[in-house]
C-alpha positions as CSV (number, residue, x, y, z in Angstrom):
1,M,22.5,11.6,3.7
2,P,19.7,10.2,5.8
3,K,20.3,6.6,7.2
4,A,17.6,3.7,6.8
5,L,18.0,0.2,8.5
6,L,16.3,-2.6,6.5
7,L,16.3,-5.9,8.9
8,E,14.8,-9.8,8.2
9,N,16.2,-10.2,4.9
10,I,14.1,-7.4,3.2
11,H,14.0,-7.6,-0.9
12,P,17.0,-6.4,-2.8
13,F,14.9,-4.0,-4.6
14,G,13.8,-2.3,-1.5
15,R,17.5,-1.5,-0.7
16,Q,17.8,0.0,-4.3
17,I,14.7,2.2,-4.4
18,L,16.0,3.9,-1.1
19,E,20.2,4.2,-2.2
20,S,18.9,5.3,-6.0
21,T,17.2,8.4,-3.6
22,G,19.7,9.3,-1.5
23,F,19.7,7.0,1.5
24,E,22.7,5.2,3.0
25,V,21.1,1.9,3.9
26,I,22.3,-0.9,6.7
27,S,21.1,-4.6,6.1
28,R,20.8,-7.2,8.5
29,S,19.6,-10.7,8.0
30,G,17.8,-11.3,11.1
31,A,15.2,-9.6,13.9
32,L,16.8,-7.5,16.7
33,D,15.1,-7.3,20.2
34,E,14.3,-4.0,22.2
35,A,17.8,-3.5,23.5
36,E,19.6,-4.4,20.1
37,L,17.0,-2.3,18.0
38,I,17.3,0.9,20.2
39,E,21.3,0.7,19.6
40,A,21.2,0.1,16.2
41,L,18.7,3.0,15.5
42,D,21.0,5.5,16.4
43,G,21.1,8.3,13.9
44,V,18.6,6.4,11.8
45,S,15.5,8.0,9.9
46,L,13.9,5.1,8.4
47,L,13.2,1.6,9.7
48,G,12.4,-1.6,7.6
49,I,10.9,-4.9,9.1
50,R,9.2,-7.9,8.6
51,S,6.9,-9.5,11.2
52,K,9.8,-10.4,14.0
53,T,10.9,-7.3,15.2
54,H,9.0,-5.6,17.6
55,V,8.9,-1.6,17.4
56,T,7.4,-0.8,21.0
57,A,7.3,2.7,22.7
58,A,10.3,2.2,24.4
59,V,12.0,2.0,21.3
60,L,10.2,5.0,19.5
61,E,11.1,7.3,22.7
62,A,15.0,6.2,22.1
63,A,14.7,7.1,18.6
64,P,14.0,10.9,17.8
65,E,15.4,11.0,14.4
66,L,13.3,8.2,13.2
67,L,10.9,9.7,11.1
68,A,8.9,6.5,9.3
69,V,8.6,2.7,9.9
70,G,8.5,0.2,6.7
71,A,6.7,-2.9,7.7
72,F,7.6,-5.1,4.7
73,C,4.6,-7.7,5.2
74,I,0.8,-7.6,5.8
75,G,0.7,-7.2,9.8
76,T,1.4,-4.6,11.7
77,N,0.9,-5.6,15.1
78,Q,4.5,-6.0,15.8
79,I,4.4,-1.9,15.9
80,D,2.9,0.0,18.6
81,L,1.1,2.3,15.9
82,R,-0.5,4.7,18.5
83,A,3.1,5.8,20.0
84,A,4.5,5.9,16.8
85,A,1.7,8.4,15.6
86,G,2.3,10.3,18.7
87,R,5.9,10.7,18.3
88,G,5.0,11.8,14.2
89,V,6.6,8.4,12.9
90,A,4.5,7.1,9.8
91,V,3.8,3.3,9.1
92,F,3.6,1.7,6.2
93,N,2.9,-1.6,5.1
94,A,1.9,-4.3,2.2
95,P,-1.7,-5.1,2.4
96,F,-2.4,-6.6,-0.6
97,S,1.2,-7.6,-2.1
98,N,1.6,-11.1,-0.7
99,T,-2.1,-12.1,-0.7
100,R,-2.0,-14.3,-4.0
101,S,1.2,-16.4,-2.2
102,V,-0.9,-16.9,0.8
103,V,-3.8,-17.8,-0.9
104,E,-1.8,-20.8,-3.1
105,V,-0.4,-22.3,0.0
106,A,-3.5,-22.4,1.6
107,I,-4.5,-24.4,-1.6
108,A,-2.0,-26.5,-1.6
109,D,-2.4,-27.2,2.2
110,I,-6.3,-28.1,1.7
111,I,-5.3,-30.8,-0.9
112,A,-2.1,-32.3,1.0
113,L,-4.2,-32.5,4.4
114,T,-7.4,-33.7,2.3
115,R,-5.7,-36.6,0.4
116,R,-3.1,-37.1,3.3
117,L,-0.4,-36.9,1.0
118,T,1.9,-36.0,4.0
119,E,1.2,-39.6,5.5
120,F,1.9,-41.2,1.9
121,D,5.5,-38.8,1.8
122,K,6.3,-40.0,5.2
123,Q,5.9,-43.8,4.7
124,M,7.6,-43.7,1.4
125,H,10.5,-42.3,2.4
126,A,10.5,-45.0,5.4
127,G,10.2,-47.5,2.7
128,V,7.2,-48.4,3.2
129,W,4.4,-48.7,0.0
130,N,0.8,-48.5,1.2
131,K,-1.3,-47.9,-1.4
132,S,-5.2,-47.0,0.0
133,A,-7.5,-44.8,-0.3
134,S,-8.8,-44.9,3.3
135,G,-9.2,-41.4,4.6
136,S,-8.1,-39.7,1.3
137,H,-10.7,-37.2,-0.6
138,E,-11.4,-35.1,-3.2
139,V,-11.9,-31.5,-2.5
140,R,-14.6,-31.0,-5.0
141,G,-17.9,-31.2,-3.1
142,R,-16.4,-30.6,0.1
143,T,-17.5,-27.2,2.1
144,L,-14.6,-24.9,3.0
145,G,-15.1,-22.5,6.0
146,I,-13.3,-19.3,5.8
147,V,-12.6,-17.1,9.1
148,G,-11.9,-13.4,8.1
149,Y,-13.5,-12.7,4.6
150,G,-10.3,-10.0,3.8
151,N,-8.0,-9.4,1.0
152,I,-7.1,-13.0,1.6
153,G,-10.2,-14.7,2.6
154,T,-11.9,-13.5,-0.5
155,Q,-9.3,-14.5,-3.1
156,L,-9.3,-18.0,-1.6
157,S,-13.0,-18.1,-1.9
158,V,-12.8,-17.9,-5.5
159,L,-10.3,-20.2,-6.5
160,A,-11.7,-22.8,-4.1
161,E,-15.0,-22.5,-5.6
162,N,-12.8,-22.9,-8.8
163,L,-11.7,-26.3,-7.5
164,G,-15.5,-27.5,-7.0
165,M,-15.6,-26.4,-3.2
166,S,-18.2,-24.5,-1.4
167,V,-17.6,-22.0,0.7
168,A,-18.8,-20.4,3.7
169,F,-17.4,-17.8,5.5
170,Y,-17.9,-15.8,8.6
171,D,-16.8,-12.3,9.6
172,T,-17.2,-9.6,12.3
173,A,-17.8,-7.2,9.7
174,E,-20.4,-6.7,6.9
175,K,-18.6,-8.4,3.9
176,L,-19.9,-8.8,0.3
177,A,-20.1,-12.5,-0.5
178,L,-18.2,-13.3,-3.7
179,G,-19.6,-15.9,-6.2
180,N,-21.5,-18.4,-4.5
181,A,-19.9,-18.0,-1.3
182,R,-22.3,-18.5,2.1
183,R,-22.4,-15.8,4.8
184,M,-22.6,-17.4,8.4
185,H,-23.8,-15.5,11.2
186,S,-21.7,-16.8,13.8
187,L,-18.7,-18.9,14.1
188,D,-20.5,-22.1,15.4
189,E,-22.5,-22.2,12.2
190,L,-19.6,-21.9,10.3
191,L,-18.0,-24.7,12.0
192,D,-21.3,-26.7,12.1
193,A,-21.2,-26.8,7.8
194,S,-17.5,-26.7,7.4
195,D,-15.3,-29.7,6.4
196,V,-12.1,-27.5,5.8
197,V,-12.0,-24.6,8.4
198,T,-9.0,-21.8,7.6
199,L,-8.5,-19.1,9.7
200,H,-7.4,-15.5,7.8
201,V,-8.2,-13.0,10.6
202,D,-6.0,-10.1,11.4
203,G,-3.4,-9.5,14.4
204,R,-5.8,-6.9,16.6
205,A,-5.8,-8.0,20.3
206,G,-9.3,-8.9,20.3
207,N,-8.5,-12.1,18.1
208,A,-6.1,-13.5,20.6
209,G,-7.6,-17.0,21.7
210,L,-9.9,-16.9,19.2
211,F,-9.8,-20.8,18.7
212,G,-9.4,-23.5,21.4
213,A,-10.6,-26.7,22.6
214,K,-14.5,-25.4,22.3
215,Q,-14.0,-24.6,18.7
216,F,-12.1,-27.8,17.8
217,A,-14.7,-29.8,19.6
218,R,-17.3,-28.0,17.6
219,M,-15.6,-28.9,14.2
220,R,-16.9,-31.9,12.4
221,P,-15.4,-34.9,13.4
222,G,-12.4,-35.7,10.5
223,A,-12.2,-32.3,9.4
224,V,-9.4,-30.1,8.5
225,F,-7.9,-27.0,10.1
226,L,-5.6,-24.5,8.7
227,N,-4.2,-21.4,10.5
228,L,-2.1,-18.8,8.2
229,S,-3.1,-16.0,10.0
230,R,-1.7,-15.1,13.3
231,G,-0.1,-17.9,15.9
232,F,-1.7,-16.2,19.0
233,V,-5.2,-16.6,17.6
234,V,-5.0,-20.8,18.3
235,D,-4.6,-22.7,21.3
236,Y,-2.0,-25.4,19.6
237,A,-2.4,-27.5,22.5
238,A,-5.9,-28.0,22.1
239,L,-5.4,-28.6,18.8
240,A,-2.8,-31.1,19.3
241,E,-5.3,-33.1,21.2
242,A,-8.0,-32.8,18.6
243,I,-5.5,-34.6,16.4
244,T,-4.4,-37.0,18.4
245,S,-8.1,-37.8,19.5
246,G,-9.2,-38.1,15.5
247,Q,-11.5,-35.2,15.9
248,V,-9.4,-33.1,13.3
249,S,-7.6,-35.3,10.9
250,G,-5.2,-32.8,9.7
251,A,-3.8,-29.5,10.3
252,A,-1.7,-27.2,8.4
253,V,0.1,-24.2,10.5
254,D,2.3,-21.3,9.3
255,V,2.5,-19.2,12.4
256,F,3.1,-19.5,15.8
257,A,2.6,-17.2,18.9
258,T,6.6,-17.1,19.5
259,E,8.9,-17.9,16.6
260,P,12.5,-17.7,16.0
261,K,14.0,-14.9,15.6
262,R,16.6,-16.0,12.9
263,N,17.2,-19.0,10.5
264,G,18.9,-22.1,11.9
265,D,17.3,-20.7,15.4
266,P,15.6,-24.2,17.4
267,F,11.9,-24.3,16.9
268,D,9.6,-26.3,19.1
269,S,5.9,-26.8,19.2
270,E,3.3,-29.1,20.4
271,L,2.3,-30.1,16.7
272,R,5.7,-31.7,15.8
273,G,5.5,-35.4,14.8
274,L,1.7,-35.4,15.0
275,P,0.5,-37.4,11.7
276,N,-1.0,-35.8,8.7
277,V,0.4,-32.0,10.3
278,I,2.3,-29.5,7.9
279,L,4.3,-27.1,10.0
280,T,5.5,-24.4,7.9
281,P,8.0,-21.6,9.0
282,H,6.2,-18.5,8.4
283,V,6.4,-18.3,5.1
284,G,2.7,-18.2,3.7
285,G,3.8,-15.0,1.9
286,S,7.0,-15.7,1.0
287,T,7.5,-16.2,-2.6
288,E,10.0,-14.4,-4.9
289,E,7.5,-12.8,-6.6
290,A,5.6,-11.5,-3.3
291,Q,8.7,-10.6,-1.5
292,E,9.7,-8.4,-4.9
293,A,6.5,-6.7,-5.0
294,I,6.3,-5.9,-1.1
295,G,10.3,-4.5,-1.3
296,Q,9.1,-2.0,-4.4
297,F,5.3,-1.0,-2.7
298,V,6.6,-0.3,1.0
299,A,9.8,1.6,-0.2
300,H,8.0,3.8,-2.8
301,K,5.4,4.8,0.1
302,V,8.2,5.7,2.8
303,R,10.1,7.3,-0.1
304,D,7.2,9.3,-1.3
305,Y,6.5,10.1,2.3
306,L,10.0,11.6,3.3
307,A,10.5,13.2,0.2
308,T,6.6,14.8,-0.5
309,G,4.8,14.2,2.8
310,S,2.2,11.9,1.3
311,T,0.9,9.5,4.0
312,T,-1.2,7.4,1.3
313,M,-2.0,4.1,3.0
314,S,-0.3,5.1,6.2
315,V,-1.9,2.9,9.1
316,N,-1.1,5.3,11.8
317,L,-1.4,8.7,10.2
318,P,-4.2,10.8,8.8
319,N,-4.2,10.2,4.6
320,V,-3.1,13.2,2.8
321,A,-1.7,13.5,-0.7
322,L,-1.1,17.5,-2.0
323,E,-0.5,17.4,-5.7
324,A,2.9,18.6,-6.3
325,I,3.4,22.2,-7.7
326,P,6.4,23.4,-9.5
327,D,8.5,26.1,-7.6
328,V,7.0,26.0,-4.3
329,H,8.0,25.2,-0.8
330,R,6.6,22.2,1.0
331,F,6.1,21.6,4.7
332,A,4.5,19.0,6.5
333,Y,2.8,19.6,10.2
334,L,1.8,16.7,12.6
335,H,0.1,17.9,15.4
336,R,-2.5,17.0,18.2
337,N,-5.8,17.1,17.3
338,V,-7.5,20.0,18.7
339,P,-9.5,23.4,17.1
340,G,-7.8,26.1,15.4
341,V,-4.4,24.5,14.3
342,L,-5.1,25.2,10.9
343,A,-6.0,28.8,11.6
344,A,-2.5,29.2,13.8
345,V,-0.8,27.9,10.9
346,N,-2.2,30.4,8.3
347,A,-2.2,32.9,10.6
348,T,1.6,32.4,11.4
349,L,2.4,32.3,7.3
350,A,0.4,35.5,7.0
351,E,2.4,37.3,9.7
352,H,5.8,36.3,8.2
353,G,4.7,37.5,4.6
354,V,4.2,34.2,2.9
355,N,1.5,33.3,0.8
356,I,0.0,29.7,0.5
357,E,-0.2,28.0,-2.6
358,G,-1.8,24.7,-2.0
359,Q,-3.1,23.1,1.6
360,L,-4.5,20.0,2.3
361,L,-5.6,18.7,6.2
362,A,-6.7,15.5,7.4
363,T,-6.9,13.8,10.9
364,R,-7.2,10.6,12.2
365,G,-8.2,10.2,16.1
366,E,-5.6,12.1,18.1
367,I,-3.6,13.5,15.1
368,G,-4.2,15.7,12.8
369,Y,-1.6,16.6,9.6
370,V,-1.6,19.6,7.4
371,V,0.5,19.7,4.3
372,T,0.9,23.2,3.2
373,D,3.0,24.9,-0.1
374,A,4.0,28.0,0.0
375,G,4.6,30.5,-2.4
376,S,8.3,31.7,-0.8
377,A,10.8,30.0,1.5
378,V,9.8,28.7,5.2
379,S,11.7,31.1,7.2
380,D,13.4,29.4,10.5
381,D,11.2,31.9,12.6
382,V,8.0,30.1,10.9
383,V,9.6,26.5,11.9
384,A,10.4,28.2,15.2
385,A,7.1,29.6,15.5
386,L,4.7,26.6,14.8
387,G,7.7,24.0,16.2
388,A,7.0,25.8,19.7
389,R,3.4,25.3,19.3
390,P,1.6,23.0,22.4
391,E,-0.2,21.3,19.9
392,S,3.2,20.4,17.6
393,V,4.0,16.8,16.9
394,R,6.8,17.0,14.3
395,L,7.2,19.9,11.7
396,R,9.4,18.8,8.4
397,V,10.2,21.4,5.5
398,L,10.1,19.3,2.4
399,S,11.3,21.6,-0.4
């Protein structure tokens, strides 16, 4: 029975799907550090994580039986994708399943900060009645500047317009504007125009330090700032200074460069205790609906990969999905992307009298992937011949 290890409170649906397909599933509530993860992966074929567990090259090297990693979240920057591909480990994530949840919390933060609800709430709990309109504004008619116009940024754009906001966006890639949103040609241009600035960028290394003292100084005086993307893209010490000086009137932060591994662990930040600041523990996508959808989506993807070889929507391997044919014997061959591999595979099959019923090849960077349906069983001699080739990464006989 293959073994799966699920960390960080992955939704029970994920466990149920894997158990129903024959996995022995081990679940742990928190994240693991590198040494703990290496020990826990002994004999494990499938690893499921969220954002806090880091799958490094050292972890992958120490886990030869690992076939796939399911990132039950949007981001995959916590996984060494190149090292995983080089060892024939497929990685899948859930790029769309919690989009709505993140967008809704962004809308809630924008309204709460613009109306200064955090300050009224704090005063009321302290027994102070302070009915005042000072510093409190409607979001209608104000300009929302979105940095990163991907799945979340575009959906936020549509909902913000429905609230009566004007929308401007900046993205380094060419993106189609939705509704009446205006594309800005630089980050500075967006900052000049925006009453609210919200970050929705991905976790690529080039985004580190994207937003710091220079950008906060460029924002409109009294503007609002949100970061629900990645913690390392913002200099939070600079944000604290901007809030203290009044340059930024309020902020909502859901992600931090260093986050506690487990619930109940201590948390500290320069932003604690500052006025009109909403701090949340990386829960932008953490609704029951989103976690259920993510659990189902990623579990199905890794299940299909292990059962059929399908790599559709894998983030690190060539995407291949060969239609199933009854009464065939399938094998999946990951290899270095060098000339002549497909010819060598087919020649080896021909030498052993194996007829090909269906075949599909795709490449992605340094890795190639070919899935083949054979008319007869793939013998140990064929497996040995292909596995011994210098370009071989991993060969799996699926049926």
